[in-house]
mmCIF file of the N, C-alpha and C atoms, coordinates in Angstrom:
data_MODEL
# 
_entry.id   MODEL 
# 
loop_
_atom_site.group_PDB 
_atom_site.id 
_atom_site.type_symbol 
_atom_site.label_atom_id 
_atom_site.label_alt_id 
_atom_site.label_comp_id 
_atom_site.label_asym_id 
_atom_site.label_entity_id 
_atom_site.label_seq_id 
_atom_site.pdbx_PDB_ins_code 
_atom_site.Cartn_x 
_atom_site.Cartn_y 
_atom_site.Cartn_z 
_atom_site.occupancy 
_atom_site.B_iso_or_equiv 
_atom_site.pdbx_formal_charge 
_atom_site.auth_seq_id 
_atom_site.auth_comp_id 
_atom_site.auth_asym_id 
_atom_site.auth_atom_id 
_atom_site.pdbx_PDB_model_num 
ATOM 1   N N  . UNK A 1 1  ? 76.816  72.803  98.170  1.00 0.00 ? 1  UNK A N  1 
ATOM 2   C CA . UNK A 1 1  ? 78.200  73.077  98.466  1.00 0.00 ? 1  UNK A CA 1 
ATOM 3   C C  . UNK A 1 1  ? 78.365  73.180  99.981  1.00 0.00 ? 1  UNK A C  1 
ATOM 4   N N  . UNK A 1 2  ? 79.492  72.690  100.480 1.00 0.00 ? 2  UNK A N  1 
ATOM 5   C CA . UNK A 1 2  ? 79.828  72.747  101.896 1.00 0.00 ? 2  UNK A CA 1 
ATOM 6   C C  . UNK A 1 2  ? 81.196  73.402  102.017 1.00 0.00 ? 2  UNK A C  1 
ATOM 7   N N  . UNK A 1 3  ? 81.316  74.377  102.917 1.00 0.00 ? 3  UNK A N  1 
ATOM 8   C CA . UNK A 1 3  ? 82.602  75.025  103.179 1.00 0.00 ? 3  UNK A CA 1 
ATOM 9   C C  . UNK A 1 3  ? 83.229  74.409  104.416 1.00 0.00 ? 3  UNK A C  1 
ATOM 10  N N  . UNK A 1 4  ? 84.530  74.234  104.385 1.00 0.00 ? 4  UNK A N  1 
ATOM 11  C CA . UNK A 1 4  ? 85.266  73.677  105.516 1.00 0.00 ? 4  UNK A CA 1 
ATOM 12  C C  . UNK A 1 4  ? 86.404  74.625  105.855 1.00 0.00 ? 4  UNK A C  1 
ATOM 13  N N  . UNK A 1 5  ? 86.573  74.922  107.137 1.00 0.00 ? 5  UNK A N  1 
ATOM 14  C CA . UNK A 1 5  ? 87.691  75.753  107.579 1.00 0.00 ? 5  UNK A CA 1 
ATOM 15  C C  . UNK A 1 5  ? 88.715  74.848  108.258 1.00 0.00 ? 5  UNK A C  1 
ATOM 16  N N  . UNK A 1 6  ? 89.963  74.963  107.841 1.00 0.00 ? 6  UNK A N  1 
ATOM 17  C CA . UNK A 1 6  ? 91.039  74.141  108.385 1.00 0.00 ? 6  UNK A CA 1 
ATOM 18  C C  . UNK A 1 6  ? 92.166  75.063  108.821 1.00 0.00 ? 6  UNK A C  1 
ATOM 19  N N  . UNK A 1 7  ? 92.679  74.865  110.021 1.00 0.00 ? 7  UNK A N  1 
ATOM 20  C CA . UNK A 1 7  ? 93.839  75.624  110.481 1.00 0.00 ? 7  UNK A CA 1 
ATOM 21  C C  . UNK A 1 7  ? 95.058  74.714  110.410 1.00 0.00 ? 7  UNK A C  1 
ATOM 22  N N  . UNK A 1 8  ? 96.128  75.226  109.833 1.00 0.00 ? 8  UNK A N  1 
ATOM 23  C CA . UNK A 1 8  ? 97.349  74.454  109.645 1.00 0.00 ? 8  UNK A CA 1 
ATOM 24  C C  . UNK A 1 8  ? 98.486  75.176  110.356 1.00 0.00 ? 8  UNK A C  1 
ATOM 25  N N  . UNK A 1 9  ? 99.452  74.420  110.862 1.00 0.00 ? 9  UNK A N  1 
ATOM 26  C CA . UNK A 1 9  ? 100.499 74.989  111.703 1.00 0.00 ? 9  UNK A CA 1 
ATOM 27  C C  . UNK A 1 9  ? 101.577 75.790  110.981 1.00 0.00 ? 9  UNK A C  1 
ATOM 28  N N  . UNK A 1 10 ? 101.691 75.648  109.669 1.00 0.00 ? 10 UNK A N  1 
ATOM 29  C CA . UNK A 1 10 ? 102.708 76.420  108.958 1.00 0.00 ? 10 UNK A CA 1 
ATOM 30  C C  . UNK A 1 10 ? 102.252 76.721  107.532 1.00 0.00 ? 10 UNK A C  1 
ATOM 31  N N  . UNK A 1 11 ? 102.859 77.728  106.957 1.00 0.00 ? 11 UNK A N  1 
ATOM 32  C CA . UNK A 1 11 ? 102.533 78.124  105.585 1.00 0.00 ? 11 UNK A CA 1 
ATOM 33  C C  . UNK A 1 11 ? 102.882 77.001  104.612 1.00 0.00 ? 11 UNK A C  1 
ATOM 34  N N  . UNK A 1 12 ? 104.022 76.362  104.846 1.00 0.00 ? 12 UNK A N  1 
ATOM 35  C CA . UNK A 1 12 ? 104.454 75.265  103.968 1.00 0.00 ? 12 UNK A CA 1 
ATOM 36  C C  . UNK A 1 12 ? 103.445 74.121  103.988 1.00 0.00 ? 12 UNK A C  1 
ATOM 37  N N  . UNK A 1 13 ? 102.973 73.754  105.177 1.00 0.00 ? 13 UNK A N  1 
ATOM 38  C CA . UNK A 1 13 ? 101.974 72.691  105.277 1.00 0.00 ? 13 UNK A CA 1 
ATOM 39  C C  . UNK A 1 13 ? 100.657 73.099  104.627 1.00 0.00 ? 13 UNK A C  1 
ATOM 40  N N  . UNK A 1 14 ? 100.316 74.373  104.724 1.00 0.00 ? 14 UNK A N  1 
ATOM 41  C CA . UNK A 1 14 ? 99.093  74.866  104.080 1.00 0.00 ? 14 UNK A CA 1 
ATOM 42  C C  . UNK A 1 14 ? 99.208  74.724  102.564 1.00 0.00 ? 14 UNK A C  1 
ATOM 43  N N  . UNK A 1 15 ? 100.363 75.083  102.018 1.00 0.00 ? 15 UNK A N  1 
ATOM 44  C CA . UNK A 1 15 ? 100.565 74.948  100.574 1.00 0.00 ? 15 UNK A CA 1 
ATOM 45  C C  . UNK A 1 15 ? 100.465 73.491  100.137 1.00 0.00 ? 15 UNK A C  1 
ATOM 46  N N  . UNK A 1 16 ? 101.044 72.588  100.923 1.00 0.00 ? 16 UNK A N  1 
ATOM 47  C CA . UNK A 1 16 ? 100.980 71.161  100.598 1.00 0.00 ? 16 UNK A CA 1 
ATOM 48  C C  . UNK A 1 16 ? 99.545  70.654  100.648 1.00 0.00 ? 16 UNK A C  1 
ATOM 49  N N  . UNK A 1 17 ? 98.794  71.092  101.648 1.00 0.00 ? 17 UNK A N  1 
ATOM 50  C CA . UNK A 1 17 ? 97.398  70.677  101.775 1.00 0.00 ? 17 UNK A CA 1 
ATOM 51  C C  . UNK A 1 17 ? 96.572  71.190  100.595 1.00 0.00 ? 17 UNK A C  1 
ATOM 52  N N  . UNK A 1 18 ? 96.791  72.435  100.215 1.00 0.00 ? 18 UNK A N  1 
ATOM 53  C CA . UNK A 1 18 ? 96.064  73.020  99.087  1.00 0.00 ? 18 UNK A CA 1 
ATOM 54  C C  . UNK A 1 18 ? 96.372  72.260  97.801  1.00 0.00 ? 18 UNK A C  1 
ATOM 55  N N  . UNK A 1 19 ? 97.637  71.936  97.601  1.00 0.00 ? 19 UNK A N  1 
ATOM 56  C CA . UNK A 1 19 ? 98.025  71.176  96.412  1.00 0.00 ? 19 UNK A CA 1 
ATOM 57  C C  . UNK A 1 19 ? 97.294  69.833  96.376  1.00 0.00 ? 19 UNK A C  1 
ATOM 58  N N  . UNK A 1 20 ? 97.222  69.166  97.519  1.00 0.00 ? 20 UNK A N  1 
ATOM 59  C CA . UNK A 1 20 ? 96.531  67.875  97.608  1.00 0.00 ? 20 UNK A CA 1 
ATOM 60  C C  . UNK A 1 20 ? 95.038  68.032  97.342  1.00 0.00 ? 20 UNK A C  1 
ATOM 61  N N  . UNK A 1 21 ? 94.423  69.047  97.941  1.00 0.00 ? 21 UNK A N  1 
ATOM 62  C CA . UNK A 1 21 ? 92.987  69.264  97.759  1.00 0.00 ? 21 UNK A CA 1 
ATOM 63  C C  . UNK A 1 21 ? 92.635  69.568  96.309  1.00 0.00 ? 21 UNK A C  1 
ATOM 64  N N  . UNK A 1 22 ? 93.477  70.344  95.637  1.00 0.00 ? 22 UNK A N  1 
ATOM 65  C CA . UNK A 1 22 ? 93.206  70.709  94.244  1.00 0.00 ? 22 UNK A CA 1 
ATOM 66  C C  . UNK A 1 22 ? 93.236  69.503  93.315  1.00 0.00 ? 22 UNK A C  1 
ATOM 67  N N  . UNK A 1 23 ? 93.933  68.449  93.726  1.00 0.00 ? 23 UNK A N  1 
ATOM 68  C CA . UNK A 1 23 ? 94.015  67.242  92.899  1.00 0.00 ? 23 UNK A CA 1 
ATOM 69  C C  . UNK A 1 23 ? 92.765  66.375  93.021  1.00 0.00 ? 23 UNK A C  1 
ATOM 70  N N  . UNK A 1 24 ? 91.933  66.639  94.008  1.00 0.00 ? 24 UNK A N  1 
ATOM 71  C CA . UNK A 1 24 ? 90.725  65.839  94.218  1.00 0.00 ? 24 UNK A CA 1 
ATOM 72  C C  . UNK A 1 24 ? 89.629  66.298  93.263  1.00 0.00 ? 24 UNK A C  1 
ATOM 73  N N  . UNK A 1 25 ? 89.026  65.356  92.587  1.00 0.00 ? 25 UNK A N  1 
ATOM 74  C CA . UNK A 1 25 ? 88.032  65.660  91.557  1.00 0.00 ? 25 UNK A CA 1 
ATOM 75  C C  . UNK A 1 25 ? 86.788  66.335  92.118  1.00 0.00 ? 25 UNK A C  1 
ATOM 76  N N  . UNK A 1 26 ? 86.404  66.023  93.326  1.00 0.00 ? 26 UNK A N  1 
ATOM 77  C CA . UNK A 1 26 ? 85.161  66.546  93.894  1.00 0.00 ? 26 UNK A CA 1 
ATOM 78  C C  . UNK A 1 26 ? 85.336  67.878  94.618  1.00 0.00 ? 26 UNK A C  1 
ATOM 79  N N  . UNK A 1 27 ? 86.547  68.397  94.707  1.00 0.00 ? 27 UNK A N  1 
ATOM 80  C CA . UNK A 1 27 ? 86.786  69.708  95.320  1.00 0.00 ? 27 UNK A CA 1 
ATOM 81  C C  . UNK A 1 27 ? 86.660  70.755  94.220  1.00 0.00 ? 27 UNK A C  1 
ATOM 82  N N  . UNK A 1 28 ? 85.722  71.687  94.388  1.00 0.00 ? 28 UNK A N  1 
ATOM 83  C CA . UNK A 1 28 ? 85.458  72.672  93.331  1.00 0.00 ? 28 UNK A CA 1 
ATOM 84  C C  . UNK A 1 28 ? 86.332  73.919  93.425  1.00 0.00 ? 28 UNK A C  1 
ATOM 85  N N  . UNK A 1 29 ? 86.748  74.304  94.622  1.00 0.00 ? 29 UNK A N  1 
ATOM 86  C CA . UNK A 1 29 ? 87.650  75.450  94.750  1.00 0.00 ? 29 UNK A CA 1 
ATOM 87  C C  . UNK A 1 29 ? 88.383  75.376  96.083  1.00 0.00 ? 29 UNK A C  1 
ATOM 88  N N  . UNK A 1 30 ? 89.555  75.986  96.099  1.00 0.00 ? 30 UNK A N  1 
ATOM 89  C CA . UNK A 1 30 ? 90.375  76.024  97.310  1.00 0.00 ? 30 UNK A CA 1 
ATOM 90  C C  . UNK A 1 30 ? 90.892  77.445  97.453  1.00 0.00 ? 30 UNK A C  1 
ATOM 91  N N  . UNK A 1 31 ? 90.723  78.038  98.633  1.00 0.00 ? 31 UNK A N  1 
ATOM 92  C CA . UNK A 1 31 ? 91.221  79.382  98.910  1.00 0.00 ? 31 UNK A CA 1 
ATOM 93  C C  . UNK A 1 31 ? 92.025  79.344  100.196 1.00 0.00 ? 31 UNK A C  1 
ATOM 94  N N  . UNK A 1 32 ? 93.039  80.203  100.267 1.00 0.00 ? 32 UNK A N  1 
ATOM 95  C CA . UNK A 1 32 ? 93.838  80.276  101.483 1.00 0.00 ? 32 UNK A CA 1 
ATOM 96  C C  . UNK A 1 32 ? 93.795  81.707  102.011 1.00 0.00 ? 32 UNK A C  1 
ATOM 97  N N  . UNK A 1 33 ? 93.514  81.848  103.296 1.00 0.00 ? 33 UNK A N  1 
ATOM 98  C CA . UNK A 1 33 ? 93.529  83.152  103.962 1.00 0.00 ? 33 UNK A CA 1 
ATOM 99  C C  . UNK A 1 33 ? 94.595  83.124  105.036 1.00 0.00 ? 33 UNK A C  1 
ATOM 100 N N  . UNK A 1 34 ? 95.339  84.193  105.133 1.00 0.00 ? 34 UNK A N  1 
ATOM 101 C CA . UNK A 1 34 ? 96.335  84.334  106.187 1.00 0.00 ? 34 UNK A CA 1 
ATOM 102 C C  . UNK A 1 34 ? 95.775  85.321  107.205 1.00 0.00 ? 34 UNK A C  1 
ATOM 103 N N  . UNK A 1 35 ? 95.716  84.925  108.462 1.00 0.00 ? 35 UNK A N  1 
ATOM 104 C CA . UNK A 1 35 ? 95.160  85.793  109.511 1.00 0.00 ? 35 UNK A CA 1 
ATOM 105 C C  . UNK A 1 35 ? 95.889  87.134  109.570 1.00 0.00 ? 35 UNK A C  1 
ATOM 106 N N  . UNK A 1 36 ? 97.198  87.120  109.312 1.00 0.00 ? 36 UNK A N  1 
ATOM 107 C CA . UNK A 1 36 ? 97.963  88.368  109.351 1.00 0.00 ? 36 UNK A CA 1 
ATOM 108 C C  . UNK A 1 36 ? 97.511  89.346  108.271 1.00 0.00 ? 36 UNK A C  1 
ATOM 109 N N  . UNK A 1 37 ? 97.044  88.820  107.146 1.00 0.00 ? 37 UNK A N  1 
ATOM 110 C CA . UNK A 1 37 ? 96.608  89.685  106.047 1.00 0.00 ? 37 UNK A CA 1 
ATOM 111 C C  . UNK A 1 37 ? 95.326  90.441  106.369 1.00 0.00 ? 37 UNK A C  1 
ATOM 112 N N  . UNK A 1 38 ? 94.531  89.942  107.297 1.00 0.00 ? 38 UNK A N  1 
ATOM 113 C CA . UNK A 1 38 ? 93.268  90.598  107.637 1.00 0.00 ? 38 UNK A CA 1 
ATOM 114 C C  . UNK A 1 38 ? 93.501  91.961  108.283 1.00 0.00 ? 38 UNK A C  1 
ATOM 115 N N  . UNK A 1 39 ? 94.675  92.145  108.898 1.00 0.00 ? 39 UNK A N  1 
ATOM 116 C CA . UNK A 1 39 ? 94.974  93.402  109.582 1.00 0.00 ? 39 UNK A CA 1 
ATOM 117 C C  . UNK A 1 39 ? 95.650  94.425  108.677 1.00 0.00 ? 39 UNK A C  1 
ATOM 118 N N  . UNK A 1 40 ? 95.938  94.036  107.442 1.00 0.00 ? 40 UNK A N  1 
ATOM 119 C CA . UNK A 1 40 ? 96.577  94.965  106.522 1.00 0.00 ? 40 UNK A CA 1 
ATOM 120 C C  . UNK A 1 40 ? 95.577  95.992  106.017 1.00 0.00 ? 40 UNK A C  1 
ATOM 121 N N  . UNK A 1 41 ? 96.057  97.210  105.860 1.00 0.00 ? 41 UNK A N  1 
ATOM 122 C CA . UNK A 1 41 ? 95.210  98.273  105.339 1.00 0.00 ? 41 UNK A CA 1 
ATOM 123 C C  . UNK A 1 41 ? 95.875  98.827  104.084 1.00 0.00 ? 41 UNK A C  1 
ATOM 124 N N  . UNK A 1 42 ? 95.148  98.881  102.984 1.00 0.00 ? 42 UNK A N  1 
ATOM 125 C CA . UNK A 1 42 ? 95.754  99.391  101.752 1.00 0.00 ? 42 UNK A CA 1 
ATOM 126 C C  . UNK A 1 42 ? 96.099  100.870 101.878 1.00 0.00 ? 42 UNK A C  1 
ATOM 127 N N  . UNK A 1 43 ? 97.171  101.271 101.179 1.00 0.00 ? 43 UNK A N  1 
ATOM 128 C CA . UNK A 1 43 ? 97.543  102.685 101.160 1.00 0.00 ? 43 UNK A CA 1 
ATOM 129 C C  . UNK A 1 43 ? 98.110  103.016 99.792  1.00 0.00 ? 43 UNK A C  1 
ATOM 130 N N  . UNK A 1 44 ? 98.017  104.260 99.447  1.00 0.00 ? 44 UNK A N  1 
ATOM 131 C CA . UNK A 1 44 ? 98.550  104.702 98.160  1.00 0.00 ? 44 UNK A CA 1 
ATOM 132 C C  . UNK A 1 44 ? 100.069 104.853 98.277  1.00 0.00 ? 44 UNK A C  1 
ATOM 133 N N  . UNK A 1 45 ? 100.726 104.936 97.137  1.00 0.00 ? 45 UNK A N  1 
ATOM 134 C CA . UNK A 1 45 ? 102.173 105.141 97.133  1.00 0.00 ? 45 UNK A CA 1 
ATOM 135 C C  . UNK A 1 45 ? 102.513 106.466 97.810  1.00 0.00 ? 45 UNK A C  1 
ATOM 136 N N  . UNK A 1 46 ? 101.675 107.469 97.619  1.00 0.00 ? 46 UNK A N  1 
ATOM 137 C CA . UNK A 1 46 ? 101.898 108.777 98.250  1.00 0.00 ? 46 UNK A CA 1 
ATOM 138 C C  . UNK A 1 46 ? 101.875 108.651 99.769  1.00 0.00 ? 46 UNK A C  1 
ATOM 139 N N  . UNK A 1 47 ? 100.869 107.951 100.305 1.00 0.00 ? 47 UNK A N  1 
ATOM 140 C CA . UNK A 1 47 ? 100.792 107.751 101.755 1.00 0.00 ? 47 UNK A CA 1 
ATOM 141 C C  . UNK A 1 47 ? 101.994 106.965 102.269 1.00 0.00 ? 47 UNK A C  1 
ATOM 142 N N  . UNK A 1 48 ? 102.415 105.958 101.502 1.00 0.00 ? 48 UNK A N  1 
ATOM 143 C CA . UNK A 1 48 ? 103.562 105.145 101.879 1.00 0.00 ? 48 UNK A CA 1 
ATOM 144 C C  . UNK A 1 48 ? 104.805 106.021 102.038 1.00 0.00 ? 48 UNK A C  1 
ATOM 145 N N  . UNK A 1 49 ? 105.075 106.867 101.042 1.00 0.00 ? 49 UNK A N  1 
ATOM 146 C CA . UNK A 1 49 ? 106.254 107.718 101.101 1.00 0.00 ? 49 UNK A CA 1 
ATOM 147 C C  . UNK A 1 49 ? 106.125 108.807 102.161 1.00 0.00 ? 49 UNK A C  1 
ATOM 148 N N  . UNK A 1 50 ? 104.908 109.275 102.427 1.00 0.00 ? 50 UNK A N  1 
ATOM 149 C CA . UNK A 1 50 ? 104.708 110.240 103.515 1.00 0.00 ? 50 UNK A CA 1 
ATOM 150 C C  . UNK A 1 50 ? 105.108 109.613 104.849 1.00 0.00 ? 50 UNK A C  1 
ATOM 151 N N  . UNK A 1 51 ? 104.737 108.349 105.051 1.00 0.00 ? 51 UNK A N  1 
ATOM 152 C CA . UNK A 1 51 ? 105.090 107.660 106.299 1.00 0.00 ? 51 UNK A CA 1 
ATOM 153 C C  . UNK A 1 51 ? 106.601 107.464 106.409 1.00 0.00 ? 51 UNK A C  1 
ATOM 154 N N  . UNK A 1 52 ? 107.228 107.122 105.298 1.00 0.00 ? 52 UNK A N  1 
ATOM 155 C CA . UNK A 1 52 ? 108.687 106.960 105.311 1.00 0.00 ? 52 UNK A CA 1 
ATOM 156 C C  . UNK A 1 52 ? 109.359 108.288 105.632 1.00 0.00 ? 52 UNK A C  1 
ATOM 157 N N  . UNK A 1 53 ? 108.908 109.356 104.993 1.00 0.00 ? 53 UNK A N  1 
ATOM 158 C CA . UNK A 1 53 ? 109.484 110.679 105.254 1.00 0.00 ? 53 UNK A CA 1 
ATOM 159 C C  . UNK A 1 53 ? 109.277 111.100 106.701 1.00 0.00 ? 53 UNK A C  1 
ATOM 160 N N  . UNK A 1 54 ? 108.101 110.824 107.252 1.00 0.00 ? 54 UNK A N  1 
ATOM 161 C CA . UNK A 1 54 ? 107.829 111.164 108.652 1.00 0.00 ? 54 UNK A CA 1 
ATOM 162 C C  . UNK A 1 54 ? 108.746 110.370 109.579 1.00 0.00 ? 54 UNK A C  1 
ATOM 163 N N  . UNK A 1 55 ? 108.977 109.096 109.267 1.00 0.00 ? 55 UNK A N  1 
ATOM 164 C CA . UNK A 1 55 ? 109.866 108.272 110.089 1.00 0.00 ? 55 UNK A CA 1 
ATOM 165 C C  . UNK A 1 55 ? 111.301 108.775 110.004 1.00 0.00 ? 55 UNK A C  1 
ATOM 166 N N  . UNK A 1 56 ? 111.739 109.149 108.805 1.00 0.00 ? 56 UNK A N  1 
ATOM 167 C CA . UNK A 1 56 ? 113.095 109.687 108.647 1.00 0.00 ? 56 UNK A CA 1 
ATOM 168 C C  . UNK A 1 56 ? 113.263 110.987 109.421 1.00 0.00 ? 56 UNK A C  1 
ATOM 169 N N  . UNK A 1 57 ? 112.255 111.843 109.380 1.00 0.00 ? 57 UNK A N  1 
ATOM 170 C CA . UNK A 1 57 ? 112.306 113.105 110.118 1.00 0.00 ? 57 UNK A CA 1 
ATOM 171 C C  . UNK A 1 57 ? 112.347 112.847 111.623 1.00 0.00 ? 57 UNK A C  1 
ATOM 172 N N  . UNK A 1 58 ? 111.535 111.913 112.096 1.00 0.00 ? 58 UNK A N  1 
ATOM 173 C CA . UNK A 1 58 ? 111.526 111.579 113.523 1.00 0.00 ? 58 UNK A CA 1 
ATOM 174 C C  . UNK A 1 58 ? 112.893 111.067 113.959 1.00 0.00 ? 58 UNK A C  1 
ATOM 175 N N  . UNK A 1 59 ? 113.540 110.295 113.103 1.00 0.00 ? 59 UNK A N  1 
ATOM 176 C CA . UNK A 1 59 ? 114.866 109.785 113.441 1.00 0.00 ? 59 UNK A CA 1 
ATOM 177 C C  . UNK A 1 59 ? 115.874 110.926 113.527 1.00 0.00 ? 59 UNK A C  1 
ATOM 178 N N  . UNK A 1 60 ? 115.820 111.854 112.570 1.00 0.00 ? 60 UNK A N  1 
ATOM 179 C CA . UNK A 1 60 ? 116.740 112.995 112.582 1.00 0.00 ? 60 UNK A CA 1 
ATOM 180 C C  . UNK A 1 60 ? 116.541 113.858 113.820 1.00 0.00 ? 60 UNK A C  1 
ATOM 181 N N  . UNK A 1 61 ? 115.299 113.971 114.282 1.00 0.00 ? 61 UNK A N  1 
ATOM 182 C CA . UNK A 1 61 ? 114.981 114.809 115.443 1.00 0.00 ? 61 UNK A CA 1 
ATOM 183 C C  . UNK A 1 61 ? 115.048 114.031 116.756 1.00 0.00 ? 61 UNK A C  1 
ATOM 184 N N  . UNK A 1 62 ? 115.571 112.814 116.704 1.00 0.00 ? 62 UNK A N  1 
ATOM 185 C CA . UNK A 1 62 ? 115.710 111.957 117.896 1.00 0.00 ? 62 UNK A CA 1 
ATOM 186 C C  . UNK A 1 62 ? 114.391 111.748 118.624 1.00 0.00 ? 62 UNK A C  1 
ATOM 187 N N  . UNK A 1 63 ? 113.319 111.598 117.879 1.00 0.00 ? 63 UNK A N  1 
ATOM 188 C CA . UNK A 1 63 ? 112.016 111.335 118.486 1.00 0.00 ? 63 UNK A CA 1 
ATOM 189 C C  . UNK A 1 63 ? 111.680 109.847 118.505 1.00 0.00 ? 63 UNK A C  1 
ATOM 190 N N  . UNK A 1 64 ? 112.621 109.002 118.108 1.00 0.00 ? 64 UNK A N  1 
ATOM 191 C CA . UNK A 1 64 ? 112.400 107.559 118.127 1.00 0.00 ? 64 UNK A CA 1 
ATOM 192 C C  . UNK A 1 64 ? 112.834 106.997 119.473 1.00 0.00 ? 64 UNK A C  1 
ATOM 193 N N  . UNK A 1 65 ? 112.198 105.921 119.881 1.00 0.00 ? 65 UNK A N  1 
ATOM 194 C CA . UNK A 1 65 ? 112.574 105.272 121.127 1.00 0.00 ? 65 UNK A CA 1 
ATOM 195 C C  . UNK A 1 65 ? 112.396 103.774 120.972 1.00 0.00 ? 65 UNK A C  1 
ATOM 196 N N  . UNK A 1 66 ? 113.134 103.039 121.774 1.00 0.00 ? 66 UNK A N  1 
ATOM 197 C CA . UNK A 1 66 ? 113.092 101.584 121.675 1.00 0.00 ? 66 UNK A CA 1 
ATOM 198 C C  . UNK A 1 66 ? 112.048 101.011 122.626 1.00 0.00 ? 66 UNK A C  1 
ATOM 199 N N  . UNK A 1 67 ? 111.725 99.755  122.408 1.00 0.00 ? 67 UNK A N  1 
ATOM 200 C CA . UNK A 1 67 ? 110.793 99.074  123.304 1.00 0.00 ? 67 UNK A CA 1 
ATOM 201 C C  . UNK A 1 67 ? 111.402 98.983  124.701 1.00 0.00 ? 67 UNK A C  1 
ATOM 202 N N  . UNK A 1 68 ? 112.712 98.776  124.760 1.00 0.00 ? 68 UNK A N  1 
ATOM 203 C CA . UNK A 1 68 ? 113.386 98.700  126.058 1.00 0.00 ? 68 UNK A CA 1 
ATOM 204 C C  . UNK A 1 68 ? 113.263 100.029 126.800 1.00 0.00 ? 68 UNK A C  1 
ATOM 205 N N  . UNK A 1 69 ? 113.368 101.141 126.090 1.00 0.00 ? 69 UNK A N  1 
ATOM 206 C CA . UNK A 1 69 ? 113.226 102.454 126.726 1.00 0.00 ? 69 UNK A CA 1 
ATOM 207 C C  . UNK A 1 69 ? 111.824 102.621 127.291 1.00 0.00 ? 69 UNK A C  1 
ATOM 208 N N  . UNK A 1 70 ? 110.827 102.138 126.577 1.00 0.00 ? 70 UNK A N  1 
ATOM 209 C CA . UNK A 1 70 ? 109.446 102.215 127.060 1.00 0.00 ? 70 UNK A CA 1 
ATOM 210 C C  . UNK A 1 70 ? 109.283 101.350 128.309 1.00 0.00 ? 70 UNK A C  1 
ATOM 211 N N  . UNK A 1 71 ? 109.834 100.143 128.300 1.00 0.00 ? 71 UNK A N  1 
ATOM 212 C CA . UNK A 1 71 ? 109.744 99.256  129.468 1.00 0.00 ? 71 UNK A CA 1 
ATOM 213 C C  . UNK A 1 71 ? 110.395 99.893  130.690 1.00 0.00 ? 71 UNK A C  1 
ATOM 214 N N  . UNK A 1 72 ? 111.552 100.504 130.481 1.00 0.00 ? 72 UNK A N  1 
ATOM 215 C CA . UNK A 1 72 ? 112.254 101.161 131.586 1.00 0.00 ? 72 UNK A CA 1 
ATOM 216 C C  . UNK A 1 72 ? 111.431 102.316 132.133 1.00 0.00 ? 72 UNK A C  1 
ATOM 217 N N  . UNK A 1 73 ? 110.848 103.096 131.238 1.00 0.00 ? 73 UNK A N  1 
ATOM 218 C CA . UNK A 1 73 ? 110.014 104.229 131.649 1.00 0.00 ? 73 UNK A CA 1 
ATOM 219 C C  . UNK A 1 73 ? 108.800 103.753 132.436 1.00 0.00 ? 73 UNK A C  1 
ATOM 220 N N  . UNK A 1 74 ? 108.129 102.736 131.930 1.00 0.00 ? 74 UNK A N  1 
ATOM 221 C CA . UNK A 1 74 ? 106.929 102.218 132.592 1.00 0.00 ? 74 UNK A CA 1 
ATOM 222 C C  . UNK A 1 74 ? 107.282 101.629 133.953 1.00 0.00 ? 74 UNK A C  1 
ATOM 223 N N  . UNK A 1 75 ? 108.425 100.974 134.048 1.00 0.00 ? 75 UNK A N  1 
ATOM 224 C CA . UNK A 1 75 ? 108.840 100.369 135.321 1.00 0.00 ? 75 UNK A CA 1 
ATOM 225 C C  . UNK A 1 75 ? 109.062 101.422 136.396 1.00 0.00 ? 75 UNK A C  1 
ATOM 226 N N  . UNK A 1 76 ? 109.358 102.649 135.985 1.00 0.00 ? 76 UNK A N  1 
ATOM 227 C CA . UNK A 1 76 ? 109.613 103.706 136.970 1.00 0.00 ? 76 UNK A CA 1 
ATOM 228 C C  . UNK A 1 76 ? 108.338 104.390 137.459 1.00 0.00 ? 76 UNK A C  1 
ATOM 229 N N  . UNK A 1 77 ? 107.189 104.004 136.929 1.00 0.00 ? 77 UNK A N  1 
ATOM 230 C CA . UNK A 1 77 ? 105.935 104.646 137.325 1.00 0.00 ? 77 UNK A CA 1 
ATOM 231 C C  . UNK A 1 77 ? 105.496 104.232 138.693 1.00 0.00 ? 77 UNK A C  1 
# 
């Protein structure tokens, strides 16, 4: 068996390529990995809702800030 890694410019093109590869008799398996998925970390539903509640609390307490506010702050250093 030989593994081949192919990078494709879009998700749609990747799906089309996979469909084509699966039709070939000599291809035994096809898998697709998304680079963005490698950075995902699983969490429980409890952790998910804790994060939402913490974000809602931060918003109520005006502890949120925008990227523009950070840029302005950094520019003043």
